[in-house]
PDB file with one MODEL, atoms N, CA, C and O in Angstrom:
MODEL        1
ATOM      1  N   MET A   1       0.562  -1.193   0.043  1.00  0.00           N
ATOM      2  CA  MET A   1       0.204  -0.113   0.044  1.00  0.00           C
ATOM      3  C   MET A   1       0.829   1.407   0.258  1.00  0.00           C
ATOM      4  O   MET A   1       1.110   1.913   1.344  1.00  0.00           O
ATOM      5  N   SER A   2       1.000   2.113  -1.283  1.00  0.00           N
ATOM      6  CA  SER A   2       1.825   2.952  -0.978  1.00  0.00           C
ATOM      7  C   SER A   2       1.345   4.289  -0.561  1.00  0.00           C
ATOM      8  O   SER A   2       0.263   4.832  -0.784  1.00  0.00           O
ATOM      9  N   LYS A   3       2.504   4.751   0.168  1.00  0.00           N
ATOM     10  CA  LYS A   3       2.131   6.415   1.015  1.00  0.00           C
ATOM     11  C   LYS A   3       2.319   7.583   0.150  1.00  0.00           C
ATOM     12  O   LYS A   3       2.671   8.602   0.744  1.00  0.00           O
ATOM     13  N   ILE A   4       2.153   7.672  -1.229  1.00  0.00           N
ATOM     14  CA  ILE A   4       2.450   9.143  -1.583  1.00  0.00           C
ATOM     15  C   ILE A   4       1.411   9.218  -2.784  1.00  0.00           C
ATOM     16  O   ILE A   4       0.887   8.361  -3.496  1.00  0.00           O
ATOM     17  N   CYS A   5       1.321  10.844  -2.695  1.00  0.00           N
ATOM     18  CA  CYS A   5      -0.193  11.662  -3.142  1.00  0.00           C
ATOM     19  C   CYS A   5       0.273  11.181  -4.842  1.00  0.00           C
ATOM     20  O   CYS A   5       1.322  11.201  -5.486  1.00  0.00           O
ATOM     21  N   GLU A   6      -1.108  10.772  -5.099  1.00  0.00           N
ATOM     22  CA  GLU A   6      -1.006  10.310  -6.560  1.00  0.00           C
ATOM     23  C   GLU A   6      -1.349  11.959  -7.890  1.00  0.00           C
ATOM     24  O   GLU A   6      -1.514  11.968  -9.110  1.00  0.00           O
ATOM     25  N   ILE A   7      -1.325  13.075  -6.874  1.00  0.00           N
ATOM     26  CA  ILE A   7      -1.195  14.208  -7.818  1.00  0.00           C
ATOM     27  C   ILE A   7       0.093  14.944  -7.495  1.00  0.00           C
ATOM     28  O   ILE A   7       0.636  15.543  -8.424  1.00  0.00           O
ATOM     29  N   CYS A   8       0.574  14.966  -6.448  1.00  0.00           N
ATOM     30  CA  CYS A   8       2.098  15.551  -6.322  1.00  0.00           C
ATOM     31  C   CYS A   8       3.062  14.941  -6.101  1.00  0.00           C
ATOM     32  O   CYS A   8       4.144  15.527  -6.052  1.00  0.00           O
ATOM     33  N   GLY A   9       2.964  13.530  -5.894  1.00  0.00           N
ATOM     34  CA  GLY A   9       4.431  12.919  -5.836  1.00  0.00           C
ATOM     35  C   GLY A   9       4.362  13.033  -4.216  1.00  0.00           C
ATOM     36  O   GLY A   9       4.712  11.881  -3.962  1.00  0.00           O
ATOM     37  N   LYS A  10       4.117  13.732  -2.746  1.00  0.00           N
ATOM     38  CA  LYS A  10       4.212  13.703  -2.155  1.00  0.00           C
ATOM     39  C   LYS A  10       4.285  12.099  -1.183  1.00  0.00           C
ATOM     40  O   LYS A  10       3.407  11.245  -1.068  1.00  0.00           O
ATOM     41  N   GLY A  11       5.696  12.138  -0.585  1.00  0.00           N
ATOM     42  CA  GLY A  11       6.001  10.683  -0.028  1.00  0.00           C
ATOM     43  C   GLY A  11       6.525  10.767   1.376  1.00  0.00           C
ATOM     44  O   GLY A  11       7.205  11.771   1.585  1.00  0.00           O
ATOM     45  N   PRO A  12       6.417  10.207   2.064  1.00  0.00           N
ATOM     46  CA  PRO A  12       7.107  10.495   3.714  1.00  0.00           C
ATOM     47  C   PRO A  12       8.665  10.698   3.513  1.00  0.00           C
ATOM     48  O   PRO A  12       9.467  10.303   2.667  1.00  0.00           O
ATOM     49  N   SER A  13       8.760  11.548   4.745  1.00  0.00           N
ATOM     50  CA  SER A  13      10.245  12.054   4.766  1.00  0.00           C
ATOM     51  C   SER A  13      11.001  11.326   6.234  1.00  0.00           C
ATOM     52  O   SER A  13      10.544  10.763   7.229  1.00  0.00           O
ATOM     53  N   PHE A  14      11.778  11.524   5.965  1.00  0.00           N
ATOM     54  CA  PHE A  14      12.761  10.677   6.854  1.00  0.00           C
ATOM     55  C   PHE A  14      13.848  11.237   7.946  1.00  0.00           C
ATOM     56  O   PHE A  14      14.863  11.714   7.439  1.00  0.00           O
ATOM     57  N   GLY A  15      13.787  11.241   9.109  1.00  0.00           N
ATOM     58  CA  GLY A  15      14.692  11.938  10.021  1.00  0.00           C
ATOM     59  C   GLY A  15      15.275  11.056  11.424  1.00  0.00           C
ATOM     60  O   GLY A  15      15.518   9.867  11.627  1.00  0.00           O
ATOM     61  N   ASN A  16      15.351  12.232  12.208  1.00  0.00           N
ATOM     62  CA  ASN A  16      16.007  11.207  13.567  1.00  0.00           C
ATOM     63  C   ASN A  16      15.220  11.590  14.722  1.00  0.00           C
ATOM     64  O   ASN A  16      15.181  12.814  14.846  1.00  0.00           O
ATOM     65  N   ASN A  17      14.650  11.021  15.512  1.00  0.00           N
ATOM     66  CA  ASN A  17      14.223  11.093  16.781  1.00  0.00           C
ATOM     67  C   ASN A  17      15.509  11.966  17.736  1.00  0.00           C
ATOM     68  O   ASN A  17      16.649  11.636  17.410  1.00  0.00           O
ATOM     69  N   VAL A  18      15.415  12.937  18.765  1.00  0.00           N
ATOM     70  CA  VAL A  18      16.430  13.003  18.873  1.00  0.00           C
ATOM     71  C   VAL A  18      15.870  13.598  20.439  1.00  0.00           C
ATOM     72  O   VAL A  18      15.298  14.655  20.704  1.00  0.00           O
ATOM     73  N   SER A  19      16.330  12.346  21.422  1.00  0.00           N
ATOM     74  CA  SER A  19      16.159  12.631  22.720  1.00  0.00           C
ATOM     75  C   SER A  19      16.812  13.885  23.420  1.00  0.00           C
ATOM     76  O   SER A  19      17.580  14.747  22.992  1.00  0.00           O
ATOM     77  N   HIS A  20      16.085  13.622  24.958  1.00  0.00           N
ATOM     78  CA  HIS A  20      17.220  14.839  25.241  1.00  0.00           C
ATOM     79  C   HIS A  20      18.419  14.570  25.539  1.00  0.00           C
ATOM     80  O   HIS A  20      19.234  15.400  25.134  1.00  0.00           O
ATOM     81  N   ALA A  21      18.967  13.384  26.313  1.00  0.00           N
ATOM     82  CA  ALA A  21      20.065  12.660  25.643  1.00  0.00           C
ATOM     83  C   ALA A  21      21.268  12.725  24.613  1.00  0.00           C
ATOM     84  O   ALA A  21      22.467  12.458  24.691  1.00  0.00           O
ATOM     85  N   ASN A  22      20.469  13.175  23.655  1.00  0.00           N
ATOM     86  CA  ASN A  22      20.981  13.440  22.432  1.00  0.00           C
ATOM     87  C   ASN A  22      21.326  12.321  21.838  1.00  0.00           C
ATOM     88  O   ASN A  22      22.284  12.229  21.072  1.00  0.00           O
ATOM     89  N   ASN A  23      20.263  11.026  22.278  1.00  0.00           N
ATOM     90  CA  ASN A  23      20.332   9.676  21.065  1.00  0.00           C
ATOM     91  C   ASN A  23      19.360   9.672  20.001  1.00  0.00           C
ATOM     92  O   ASN A  23      18.179   9.988  20.148  1.00  0.00           O
ATOM     93  N   ARG A  24      19.901   9.301  18.918  1.00  0.00           N
ATOM     94  CA  ARG A  24      19.217   9.472  17.637  1.00  0.00           C
ATOM     95  C   ARG A  24      19.098   8.199  16.882  1.00  0.00           C
ATOM     96  O   ARG A  24      19.957   7.496  16.350  1.00  0.00           O
ATOM     97  N   THR A  25      17.212   8.034  17.017  1.00  0.00           N
ATOM     98  CA  THR A  25      17.096   6.931  16.161  1.00  0.00           C
ATOM     99  C   THR A  25      16.081   7.246  14.935  1.00  0.00           C
ATOM    100  O   THR A  25      15.362   8.234  14.793  1.00  0.00           O
ATOM    101  N   ARG A  26      16.217   6.246  14.189  1.00  0.00           N
ATOM    102  CA  ARG A  26      15.569   6.867  13.041  1.00  0.00           C
ATOM    103  C   ARG A  26      14.178   6.782  13.333  1.00  0.00           C
ATOM    104  O   ARG A  26      13.604   6.083  14.168  1.00  0.00           O
ATOM    105  N   ARG A  27      13.539   7.948  12.174  1.00  0.00           N
ATOM    106  CA  ARG A  27      12.056   8.057  12.401  1.00  0.00           C
ATOM    107  C   ARG A  27      11.737   8.534  10.928  1.00  0.00           C
ATOM    108  O   ARG A  27      12.531   8.917  10.068  1.00  0.00           O
ATOM    109  N   VAL A  28       9.986   8.375  10.852  1.00  0.00           N
ATOM    110  CA  VAL A  28       9.480   8.636   9.330  1.00  0.00           C
ATOM    111  C   VAL A  28       8.272   9.521   9.758  1.00  0.00           C
ATOM    112  O   VAL A  28       7.428   9.248  10.611  1.00  0.00           O
ATOM    113  N   TRP A  29       8.363  10.605   9.010  1.00  0.00           N
ATOM    114  CA  TRP A  29       6.935  11.434   8.736  1.00  0.00           C
ATOM    115  C   TRP A  29       6.641  10.958   7.638  1.00  0.00           C
ATOM    116  O   TRP A  29       7.415  10.656   6.729  1.00  0.00           O
ATOM    117  N   TYR A  30       4.997  10.830   7.684  1.00  0.00           N
ATOM    118  CA  TYR A  30       3.892  10.570   6.529  1.00  0.00           C
ATOM    119  C   TYR A  30       3.306  11.339   6.445  1.00  0.00           C
ATOM    120  O   TYR A  30       2.895  11.904   7.458  1.00  0.00           O
ATOM    121  N   PRO A  31       2.926  11.808   5.047  1.00  0.00           N
ATOM    122  CA  PRO A  31       2.010  12.586   4.428  1.00  0.00           C
ATOM    123  C   PRO A  31       0.490  12.056   4.694  1.00  0.00           C
ATOM    124  O   PRO A  31       0.187  10.863   4.669  1.00  0.00           O
ATOM    125  N   ASN A  32      -0.753  13.513   5.048  1.00  0.00           N
ATOM    126  CA  ASN A  32      -1.599  13.015   5.368  1.00  0.00           C
ATOM    127  C   ASN A  32      -2.610  12.803   4.231  1.00  0.00           C
ATOM    128  O   ASN A  32      -3.382  13.733   3.996  1.00  0.00           O
ATOM    129  N   LEU A  33      -2.697  11.574   3.432  1.00  0.00           N
ATOM    130  CA  LEU A  33      -3.585  11.045   2.278  1.00  0.00           C
ATOM    131  C   LEU A  33      -4.589  10.737   3.091  1.00  0.00           C
ATOM    132  O   LEU A  33      -4.640  10.320   4.248  1.00  0.00           O
ATOM    133  N   GLN A  34      -5.840  11.177   1.818  1.00  0.00           N
ATOM    134  CA  GLN A  34      -7.176  10.905   1.832  1.00  0.00           C
ATOM    135  C   GLN A  34      -7.365  10.057   0.752  1.00  0.00           C
ATOM    136  O   GLN A  34      -6.783  10.084  -0.332  1.00  0.00           O
ATOM    137  N   LYS A  35      -8.340   9.203   1.192  1.00  0.00           N
ATOM    138  CA  LYS A  35      -9.140   8.383  -0.036  1.00  0.00           C
ATOM    139  C   LYS A  35     -10.200   9.600  -0.552  1.00  0.00           C
ATOM    140  O   LYS A  35     -10.976  10.264   0.134  1.00  0.00           O
ATOM    141  N   ILE A  36      -9.922   9.656  -2.177  1.00  0.00           N
ATOM    142  CA  ILE A  36     -11.024  10.815  -2.477  1.00  0.00           C
ATOM    143  C   ILE A  36     -11.711  10.338  -3.498  1.00  0.00           C
ATOM    144  O   ILE A  36     -11.085  10.103  -4.531  1.00  0.00           O
ATOM    145  N   LYS A  37     -13.039  10.103  -3.455  1.00  0.00           N
ATOM    146  CA  LYS A  37     -13.667   9.407  -5.134  1.00  0.00           C
ATOM    147  C   LYS A  37     -13.594  11.033  -6.199  1.00  0.00           C
ATOM    148  O   LYS A  37     -14.363  11.944  -5.892  1.00  0.00           O
ATOM    149  N   THR A  38     -12.697  11.196  -7.300  1.00  0.00           N
ATOM    150  CA  THR A  38     -12.457  11.910  -8.290  1.00  0.00           C
ATOM    151  C   THR A  38     -13.372  11.648  -9.645  1.00  0.00           C
ATOM    152  O   THR A  38     -14.127  10.705  -9.881  1.00  0.00           O
ATOM    153  N   VAL A  39     -13.073  12.715 -10.393  1.00  0.00           N
ATOM    154  CA  VAL A  39     -13.543  12.510 -11.867  1.00  0.00           C
ATOM    155  C   VAL A  39     -12.471  12.622 -12.920  1.00  0.00           C
ATOM    156  O   VAL A  39     -12.448  13.641 -13.610  1.00  0.00           O
ATOM    157  N   GLN A  40     -11.686  11.782 -13.085  1.00  0.00           N
ATOM    158  CA  GLN A  40     -10.936  11.788 -13.873  1.00  0.00           C
ATOM    159  C   GLN A  40     -11.101  10.887 -15.623  1.00  0.00           C
ATOM    160  O   GLN A  40     -11.220   9.664 -15.559  1.00  0.00           O
ATOM    161  N   ASN A  41     -11.099  11.549 -17.067  1.00  0.00           N
ATOM    162  CA  ASN A  41     -11.494  11.413 -17.807  1.00  0.00           C
ATOM    163  C   ASN A  41     -12.849  10.887 -18.172  1.00  0.00           C
ATOM    164  O   ASN A  41     -12.952   9.949 -18.962  1.00  0.00           O
ATOM    165  N   GLY A  42     -14.303  11.683 -17.406  1.00  0.00           N
ATOM    166  CA  GLY A  42     -15.270  11.239 -17.560  1.00  0.00           C
ATOM    167  C   GLY A  42     -15.588   9.953 -16.460  1.00  0.00           C
ATOM    168  O   GLY A  42     -16.710   9.471 -16.615  1.00  0.00           O
ATOM    169  N   THR A  43     -14.821   9.378 -15.451  1.00  0.00           N
ATOM    170  CA  THR A  43     -15.317   8.316 -14.752  1.00  0.00           C
ATOM    171  C   THR A  43     -14.991   8.562 -14.036  1.00  0.00           C
ATOM    172  O   THR A  43     -14.273   9.562 -14.020  1.00  0.00           O
ATOM    173  N   VAL A  44     -15.345   7.622 -12.519  1.00  0.00           N
ATOM    174  CA  VAL A  44     -15.166   8.133 -11.159  1.00  0.00           C
ATOM    175  C   VAL A  44     -14.274   7.278 -10.638  1.00  0.00           C
ATOM    176  O   VAL A  44     -14.541   6.079 -10.712  1.00  0.00           O
ATOM    177  N   ARG A  45     -12.948   7.732  -9.960  1.00  0.00           N
ATOM    178  CA  ARG A  45     -11.839   6.997  -9.714  1.00  0.00           C
ATOM    179  C   ARG A  45     -11.801   7.200  -8.073  1.00  0.00           C
ATOM    180  O   ARG A  45     -12.160   8.308  -7.674  1.00  0.00           O
ATOM    181  N   THR A  46     -11.436   6.324  -7.193  1.00  0.00           N
ATOM    182  CA  THR A  46     -10.613   6.507  -5.824  1.00  0.00           C
ATOM    183  C   THR A  46      -9.438   6.627  -6.019  1.00  0.00           C
ATOM    184  O   THR A  46      -8.850   5.695  -6.566  1.00  0.00           O
ATOM    185  N   ILE A  47      -8.713   7.824  -5.631  1.00  0.00           N
ATOM    186  CA  ILE A  47      -7.153   7.957  -5.382  1.00  0.00           C
ATOM    187  C   ILE A  47      -7.304   8.784  -3.811  1.00  0.00           C
ATOM    188  O   ILE A  47      -8.123   9.397  -3.126  1.00  0.00           O
ATOM    189  N   LYS A  48      -5.502   8.180  -3.817  1.00  0.00           N
ATOM    190  CA  LYS A  48      -5.319   9.300  -2.404  1.00  0.00           C
ATOM    191  C   LYS A  48      -4.583  10.047  -2.837  1.00  0.00           C
ATOM    192  O   LYS A  48      -3.753   9.873  -3.729  1.00  0.00           O
ATOM    193  N   VAL A  49      -4.842  11.056  -2.179  1.00  0.00           N
ATOM    194  CA  VAL A  49      -4.368  12.535  -2.299  1.00  0.00           C
ATOM    195  C   VAL A  49      -3.996  13.484  -1.055  1.00  0.00           C
ATOM    196  O   VAL A  49      -5.060  13.672  -0.467  1.00  0.00           O
ATOM    197  N   CYS A  50      -3.027  14.123  -0.434  1.00  0.00           N
ATOM    198  CA  CYS A  50      -2.539  14.554   0.542  1.00  0.00           C
ATOM    199  C   CYS A  50      -3.396  15.673   0.496  1.00  0.00           C
ATOM    200  O   CYS A  50      -3.668  16.141  -0.609  1.00  0.00           O
ATOM    201  N   THR A  51      -3.891  16.205   1.573  1.00  0.00           N
ATOM    202  CA  THR A  51      -4.611  16.871   1.864  1.00  0.00           C
ATOM    203  C   THR A  51      -4.390  18.723   1.391  1.00  0.00           C
ATOM    204  O   THR A  51      -5.248  19.606   1.373  1.00  0.00           O
ATOM    205  N   SER A  52      -2.477  18.824   0.957  1.00  0.00           N
ATOM    206  CA  SER A  52      -2.415  20.484   0.925  1.00  0.00           C
ATOM    207  C   SER A  52      -3.175  20.448  -0.716  1.00  0.00           C
ATOM    208  O   SER A  52      -3.640  21.472  -1.215  1.00  0.00           O
ATOM    209  N   CYS A  53      -3.196  19.136  -1.399  1.00  0.00           N
ATOM    210  CA  CYS A  53      -3.814  19.064  -2.740  1.00  0.00           C
ATOM    211  C   CYS A  53      -4.955  19.360  -2.774  1.00  0.00           C
ATOM    212  O   CYS A  53      -5.301  20.343  -3.429  1.00  0.00           O
ATOM    213  N   ILE A  54      -6.048  18.446  -1.942  1.00  0.00           N
ATOM    214  CA  ILE A  54      -7.158  19.164  -1.517  1.00  0.00           C
ATOM    215  C   ILE A  54      -7.521  20.187  -1.309  1.00  0.00           C
ATOM    216  O   ILE A  54      -8.458  20.584  -2.002  1.00  0.00           O
ATOM    217  N   ARG A  55      -7.038  20.962  -0.413  1.00  0.00           N
ATOM    218  CA  ARG A  55      -7.350  22.390  -0.616  1.00  0.00           C
ATOM    219  C   ARG A  55      -7.206  23.167  -1.246  1.00  0.00           C
ATOM    220  O   ARG A  55      -7.946  24.147  -1.164  1.00  0.00           O
ATOM    221  N   SER A  56      -5.919  23.093  -2.423  1.00  0.00           N
ATOM    222  CA  SER A  56      -5.470  23.880  -3.306  1.00  0.00           C
ATOM    223  C   SER A  56      -6.241  23.762  -4.676  1.00  0.00           C
ATOM    224  O   SER A  56      -6.088  24.533  -5.624  1.00  0.00           O
ATOM    225  N   GLY A  57      -7.144  22.616  -4.634  1.00  0.00           N
ATOM    226  CA  GLY A  57      -8.220  22.596  -5.370  1.00  0.00           C
ATOM    227  C   GLY A  57      -7.620  22.076  -6.867  1.00  0.00           C
ATOM    228  O   GLY A  57      -8.237  22.417  -7.876  1.00  0.00           O
ATOM    229  N   TYR A  58      -6.319  21.188  -6.994  1.00  0.00           N
ATOM    230  CA  TYR A  58      -6.238  19.811  -7.524  1.00  0.00           C
ATOM    231  C   TYR A  58      -7.086  19.169  -8.025  1.00  0.00           C
ATOM    232  O   TYR A  58      -7.237  19.015  -9.237  1.00  0.00           O
ATOM    233  N   VAL A  59      -7.804  18.676  -7.090  1.00  0.00           N
ATOM    234  CA  VAL A  59      -8.915  17.671  -7.179  1.00  0.00           C
ATOM    235  C   VAL A  59     -10.422  18.066  -7.750  1.00  0.00           C
ATOM    236  O   VAL A  59     -10.879  19.097  -7.257  1.00  0.00           O
ATOM    237  N   VAL A  60     -11.033  17.568  -8.464  1.00  0.00           N
ATOM    238  CA  VAL A  60     -12.266  17.307  -8.586  1.00  0.00           C
ATOM    239  C   VAL A  60     -12.959  16.334  -8.224  1.00  0.00           C
ATOM    240  O   VAL A  60     -13.016  15.280  -8.857  1.00  0.00           O
ATOM    241  N   LYS A  61     -13.744  16.633  -6.858  1.00  0.00           N
ATOM    242  CA  LYS A  61     -14.530  15.611  -6.171  1.00  0.00           C
ATOM    243  C   LYS A  61     -15.952  15.210  -6.963  1.00  0.00           C
ATOM    244  O   LYS A  61     -16.880  15.880  -7.417  1.00  0.00           O
ATOM    245  N   ALA A  62     -15.671  13.856  -6.901  1.00  0.00           N
ATOM    246  CA  ALA A  62     -17.286  13.270  -7.471  1.00  0.00           C
ATOM    247  C   ALA A  62     -18.437  13.625  -6.315  1.00  0.00           C
ATOM    248  O   ALA A  62     -18.339  13.820  -5.104  1.00  0.00           O
ATOM    249  N   ILE A  63     -19.380  13.622  -7.076  1.00  0.00           N
ATOM    250  CA  ILE A  63     -20.726  14.040  -6.289  1.00  0.00           C
ATOM    251  C   ILE A  63     -21.406  12.978  -6.067  1.00  0.00           C
ATOM    252  O   ILE A  63     -22.482  13.047  -5.474  1.00  0.00           O
TER     253      ILE A  63
ENDMDL
END
């Protein structure tokens, strides 16, 4: 199951958890993806889209 936005291609970012003792362990930040029913080429499709693409109006929702 892919964690990538189908509109902009935004995916997971990687970095470190840093404790008070400055210990570093790897961690992941995932984009806020939503399953949205959209109209593409006249057909209704369910795609995974990040919330920034939904707010920006890059997606036409199906009614």
